[in-house]
N, C-alpha and C positions, 0 to 999 in steps of 0.2 A: 648610379656610379658606373654600372656596366655599360649603359647606353653612352655615357660621356666618354669612356675609354674607347669604345668602338668607333664613335664619331671622330675622335682625334686620330685614331690609327688609320681609318679609311678615308680621311678628309680629302686626300689627293685623288682618290679614285671615284669620288662621288661627283656626278654630273651636276647635281643641284643640291648643294649643302643646305640652302635655305628651305627647300621643300621638305627635306628630312627633318630639319629642326622644327618646322611647322607641325608635322605629324607627331613628333615627340612631345611637343608642348600641348597639342590637342589631347593626346592620350593621358598626359599628366593631369590635365584639367578634368577629364572624365573620372579618373581615379580619386582626385581630391573631392569632386562633387559627391562621389559615392560615400566617402568618409563623412562628409558634412551632413548628408541627409540619411545616413544609415539608420539612425534611431527613429526618425519620423517614418521611414519606409517600413521598418519592423513593426511600428505601432499600427500602421495602416493594414498590414497583412494580418496582424493579430485580431483587429476588429472584424476582419472578414471571416476568421476562423471561429471566434466566439460571438454568439448572437447577442449576448447581453453586455451591458457596460462593464468595461474592465476597470476595477477600482484599485487593483494592486497587481504588479507583475515584477518578478525578479528572477534572474538567472543566478542561482546559488552555486556553491562549489560542486554540487552533485546533480542538480536538476533545475528545470524551469517551473516556477510556481506562479499560478495565475488565479486571482480571485475576481469573480464577476458578481454583479448584482442586478436584479430586476425586481422592483418593489421589495417584497419580503424574502425573495428567493436569492440566497447567497450560495455560490458554488465555488469549490476549490478544485483546481485542475493541476496535476503534475505531469509535465511533458504532454499536455493536451488531453490527458485521461482524467475523467471525472473521479474525484475522491469522495466528495459528499455534496449533497444538496440539502440546505437547511430546512426545507419543507418536509422532507421525508426521511432524513438520516436516522431519526430515532427508531424507525422500523428495523434498520440494519443493526444498530448498536444495541438495542434491547435484545434482539435475537442472538447476537454474538455473546452477550454477557450473562443474561439472567438465567437461562436454562442450566448452564454449567455452574453458576454461582449457587444455585439452589441445591446442588448435589454435594457441595463441599462440607465435610465435617469440621474443617477449620478454614477460616477465611482470612487468616492473619496476614500472610505475605503473598502478594500478587506481582507477576511480571508481565508487562506488556511490551511486545516487540513491534516497533512502529508506533502508530497511535499518537503521533506528535500533535494532532489537532486537539487532543484532550477530551474527545467525545466518549471513547470507551471508558476512560478514567471517571468521567462524570457519572456514568451508570454504576461503576464499581463503588464509588464513594457513597452510594445510597445505603450501603450495608455497615452497620455499626461494628461488626466484627473485624473489619479491615483495619489493620494497623500500619501497613506499608505497601505502597505501590511504586515499583521501579519501572520507569518508562525508558526503553532503550531505542533511541532514534538517531540516525546518522546525520541529520540535517539540523544544525543549530538554528539556522535562519528561520526554518519553518516553526520550530518550537517558540522562538522569540516572537514571531508574528502572531501566533495563536495565543500567546500569553498576554500580549499588549493591545492587539487590535480590539476595539470596543465591541464590534459586532460578533467576532468569533468568541471573545471572552464571555459575552452574554450567552452565546450558544452552548459553550462548554461549562457554564456556571463557575468560571474561574478555577476549574479543577487543577490547572497546571501550577497554581499558586497555593494549593492546599498543603498544609504542613506534612501530610502523610505521603505526599508525592515526591519522589526523588527522580530527577532527570539525569540520564546518563547519555552523553553524546558519544555514540560508538556504532560501528557496523555490527549488526546482530550476529553474524557468523563469527566474527572475531571475539565478540563478547562471550559467547557460549563455548569458545575454544580455549578459554583460559585454563591454566593448569593449577593456579593457586586455589586456596580454600574457597569453596563455592557456597553461596547462600542457597538455602532450600526454599522452594516456593510451593504453595498449595495449589496454585493455578498459574499456568502460562498461557497467555493470549497472543496469537499471531495476527496482527492487524496490518500486515505488510502489503505493499503494492503487488499487483499481479506479476506472475513469472514471465515477463515479456522480453527479457534479455538475459545474457549469460551470467551477469552479476546477481540478478534476482533469482535465477535458477537455483543457485546454491542454497537459498533460503527455503526451498521446497524439495530438498534432496534427502535421501535416506541418511546420509552422513549427518546432516544438520539435525534431523529429528532424533537420531541416536544420541547426539550430544545433549539435546534438551532433557533427555531422561535423567541425566545426572543431576539436574536441578530440581526435579519434581519429587515431592514427598511421596511416600509409598501409597497414600490414599488420595493423591492429587490428580489433577486432570490437565490436559492440554485442549485448547480449542483454537481453531484458526479459520479465517476467511479463505474460501477455496475456489473462487471464481464462479462462473455461472454453469449450473447443470443443464441449462437450456441452450445458451449460446455457444458454450464450449464444454460439452459433456465429457469429452475424452480427457481434457486437462483436469476437470473436476474429479473424476474417478481415479485419475492417476495420482492425485494427492492422497486419496484414501488408500490406494495400493501401496504407496511409498511409506505411509505411516505403518501399515501392517508389516511391511518388510523390515521396518525398524523396531518391531516388537510391540506395537500398540494394539489394543483392541479398539476398534473404531465404530463410530455411529454417525452417519451422514444426516444432515437436515438442511432445510432451505426456507427462504421467505421471499415474498414479492416486494421489491422496493421500486416504486414507480419510476424514479429517475435512473435506476440501474436495470430494471427488469427482474427476472428470477435470479436469486443469488444463493450460493451454497456455502456450507460450513461443514467442518468435521470436528466432532468431539472425540477425545481419545483418552484411554487410561493406559498407564505405562507398564502395567504388570498383568495384563490379561483379564482384569476384572470386567464383568459384564456391566453395561451402563443401562440402568433401569429407568426408562422414561416415566414410569408410573410414579416415581418419587419426585419428579420435577414439579415444584409448586412455586408460583411467583409470590414473593414475600415482601416486595417493595412497590412503591407507586410507579406506574408506567403509563405511557400514552396509548400504547398499542397492544402489548402482549398481555394475555391473561390465561388462566388455567384451562379454560375451555378450548382455547386455540392451540395449546401445546401439541396435542397429538397430530394436528395438521402439518406441523413443521417437519415431522419425520415420515410423511407419506410421499412416495414417489410413484409416478406412473410407469407402466411396463416399458414404454419406449425408452425412457431414461435409464431404467434398471438394466435393460438389455445390453448396455454398453459396459457395465461394470466389470465383467469378466474378460473383456477384450483388450484391456490396457496393460501396459507395463509399468513397473515402478520407476521412479526418477532417481538418478544418482549423478554425482559429479562427473564420472567418466562417461555416462550415457544420459545426457540431458534431454530425454524424450519429451519432457513437458513443454519445451520450447516449440517443438513441432506440433504437438497437440493444441497448444494455445493459439499459435498462428493459423493453423488450419481451421480452428473453430471460429475465430473472429474474422476471417477473411471476407465473409459476405455481409458483415455488419459495420 
């Protein structure tokens, strides 16, 4: 429209109206071609980014989700970041779930923040004492895909369709900020994406962890994935410091997941109770974790421990974890 008006206005001043018209039409054809081939071009570049065959990809309201497959290796990526690999994800999810579950006096009510793939829920459902699992995830499309896709459903044992599982589509921060009567949970699990942007930063903030305490039973626990103590040690210890600032007693642990590398977690009690690892006993069937291996989860080398006292806590006003995270991963 703007081009047409300008051409009409300046028609008398142009030495070669036909030449201008040619260039306008040429530019229009380039733009039109871009629209026509945009999808195929995007598919081409995705194939260059992901080494395995892409079997599903979708830009949801919140993020881009991609599923790849090579033989029995199924991988989920969100915004290009690996979320799980089907070959070794059980090492991560068994470590996230079973040590803390074995410490619970009451396993009735469990809250999972994130975890829309249903893999953490799969492990929790191994316990007969569990009566209710609430999964709070912001992305309905991810939930529906992991409920219906044959391969993912086989991987999570259909956990998202279990009658004990209640799906809540909501932002985790908004969910815990509610002022109405709250449900009390025996365990809260944070299986959220890494804190790599300002929106995710709030889910690793002192304010967020303080809100979570309102939902925990007096003898309950919190446990959360906490990035890598090897690749990003400052962001890892920052999460522990932030939990302490919010009034928790914390215990760090880690496990090696081949597709991820060294990965870390924090277990926390909301009222200063000490967490006794000697009481941790694996009471359900697992592929990887056993009682003999438990003590190794809580062992850290001196190099990693030396960073512990150098970090600040993370808050909404001072989102230091974003800097720690980016500086940690810049070389990987």
